[in-house]
N, C-alpha and C positions, 0 to 999 in steps of 0.2 A: 505391351501394353493395352493392345487391343483385346487379345485375349482376355488378359484379367478386367477390364472394363463392360467385356460381352458377358461373362460368367457371373463377375458381381453384381450386374445390375439386373439380370437374369433371377439371381437368387434372393432378391429382393420383390419379385414380382408376384400376381395371383397368390399373394399370402394373407389369412385373414386372421382376427385375434379376438379371443375372449376372455374375458375375468369375471371369474366368480368369485364371489365374498359368502360365507356362512352366512344362515338366515339372522342368525340373532349375533348381532357386533356390539360391543360394548364399549365405549369410552375407557381409555387406559388399559383395555387391554389385548395382549397380543395375540392376531390370531392368522391363521395361514389363507394366502388368498391364492387362487387358482388360475393359473395363467395357461392357456391353450391355445398353440397355434395351428391354424390347418393349411396346410399346402394344395392349395386347388390344382396343382399342374399335374400332368396325368403323368409324367417321367421323370422330369427333372427333381432330384430330392432337394430340401432346404438346408443349408448348413450353416453351423453356429451364428443362431439368430438370437441376437439380444435385444430384449425389450429393456425401454425406460421409460417408465409414468408416474409421473407424481411420486419420485423417489423409490417406487417398485423397480426391481431390477433382479431380472434373471437371464439366463443363459440357456437356449433349446439348441445342443449339440447338432441333431440332426432328425429331419421329419421327413419321412418318405413325400414320392410322389402319390397323390389322392388318399392322405390319411394324416392323421394329427400327432403332435407329441404337448405335453404337460409337464409343467413344474410348480413349483410352491415358492413363495415369499410371505416371509412374515412381516406382517405389518401393526403398527400400534396407530390409532388415532386419537388423539388427544381430547378432541370436544365432541361433546354430543352433536347431532341435528344434519344437516346435508352435506355430504362429501360427494364431490364430482372428481372423476379422470378424465381428461379431455385432451383429444390428442395425443394419444401414445404414440412414442417414436420406435421403430425397430431398425435395427442397424446390423451389420456384417464384416469381419475382416475379408472373408471368404471372396477369390480363391487361395492368394499368395500373400494374404497377410500386409501388402505392402499400403492398402488404403483402407479407410474404413467409409463405408456407403451406408447412408441414411435413407430412411421413408419415414415421412407421417401418415399415419393414418387417421382418417377424419370421422372420429369416432367419438363419444361421450357415454361415460358408465356412471350412473348415481347410484349411492345407498344412503340411507338413513341410520346415522349411528345412535344406538341407544346410551339412555346414563349410564356412566358410573355407578357401578353398585358398591354402596356403603354400607356396611352394615349398622344398624340403630334398634333400640328398643321398642319400636315402632311393631314390629312382627309377633317380638313376646308379647306385647301388648293386647294385642288381637286374638292371641293363642290362650292367654289366660282369660279372656270376654269367653272367648268359646267353652274352656274347662267350667266357668264359673255358670253359666247358662245350660250347659249340658249339651252332648250328642245325641243325636236320633240316630236309632237302626233302623235301617232301609231295607226293602226287600232283595235289593241288587246283592247279585254275590260278589265277594270280595275277600281279604284277607288280612281284615281289620276287628273283628269282635267274635260274635258267639257263633257256634256251630247249628248250622240250618237243616244240613243234611250230608251223607254219607255215599259218596259214587265210586264207580270205578276209577282205578289212576289214569290220567292221561298225560303220555308224553310231555316235559315240560311242567309240569307240578310242582310246587318246591315241596322236596325232601321232607321240610320242616311240619307239612300238613299233611303227611301220610296217617293215617288211622292204623295205628299198630295190632290195637284188640281186634279190631273188625279184619284185619289181613289176616292175623293169625286163624280166627274162627273160618275165613270162606276160603285161605288156602290162596287167594290173589290179592294184590295190592290196591289198596282203598284210599281214597281221597276224603278229608272233611272240607264241606264247601261252608263259609262263613259269611255270614253277612256284613256288608259292607257301613261304614260311617255317616252318615250323612250331616255333615257340618252346616251349621247357621252361616246364611251368605253375610259377606263383609263390604260396605262401601267406604273406600277411603276419601275424605272432603281433604282436597289437597290444599285447600284456603285455610284450614282449621287445623292444620298441623303445626303444632309449633317451633319451628324451627325458623330463624329469623332469614339466615343466608339460603338465597333461592336455589342455588347449586347443591347445598350438602339438603337441601328439604327434597328436590328431584329426586337426589341420588338415595336417600333414604325412603321415598316413596316407591320407587323403582325396586332396592331392593325387597321389602315389604311386598309387594306384589309376587316375585319371584319365588319368594320363602312360602308365602302362601299356598301357591299354586302346586308346589311341591308336596305340600299336606294337602293339596285337594281341596281346599276350601274354594267357594266360590266367591270370586273378587270383583268389585266395582271401581270404577272410580267417576267422583266428579271433579270437574277441573274446569276454570275459564268458562262457566257457564253451562258446559258440556257433561251428560252424564252417559258412562258406561254403566249398563244393568249388570249386575254378578254374574258371572260365567265359569266356566272351568275350561274353555278350550283354547287351544295353542293359537288359534289367530286373534281372538279377544286379548289373550296377554300381548302378543305385540302390537294389537292395536293402541291399548293404552300405553304402553311403553314408548311406543314413537309418538305420541300424544305429549309424552311427558319429554321427549326428546327434542321436539320442535316447540317448546315452552317459550315465548318471549325469544325466538328465534327470526332473523329475517334469512331469507330465501338466498343465502350467498355460503358458498363452500366452506367446510372447516379442514384445517392442517391437518396433518397425517404426516408420519415418519417410518422409517423401517427401524 
């Protein structure tokens, strides 16, 4: 029993934990959460380490000394807003499966869960508006409009953009360079979206932002007296989605389930 107690206690010592969430986490969507255990001991491996944290549960069978091991757990967050994982607990039945020993790690992990994406006609409305106003052709190189030049083929160029006539004449692969479409910017005024249910409106606006970003349309958002000017960067998109996620939310954690 003393041997079991010694090795069981040592098995949970000098372990550190990491919980990594994807960059974009949407309410109602299942996502993989990466759990990493770091064994800071020089020689003694860590055996049969089980993690339990807010209904996240994974087993890491073996982690060598001075090394790490990882596993994934699928988690679904029910609601938008801030979600926290506090004081995760590790446990193990090592070495003889007689007792289960536990250790609580004083750690807190926080994540902003983005709104649920709900398909709606708002994105199509803005697309129709662009078509009615017309798109402008820019000098930037892209794959969406008129041919502006022909150049040597570069590895990775889409096969469909090879200029076969020029290739046949020169005996070398040639690629068409196309001008990119430059779209008129869009600013979505949240308070003016005619959807009475707040959660449905938030989900619709979030869906519209994501869809217009996929079309490379500069999108902005006016909400709660704050203006996000139109841009097309990923950081800008996340800023607007997080603003929607925290709309009328208190700084309290939301629930999750595996």
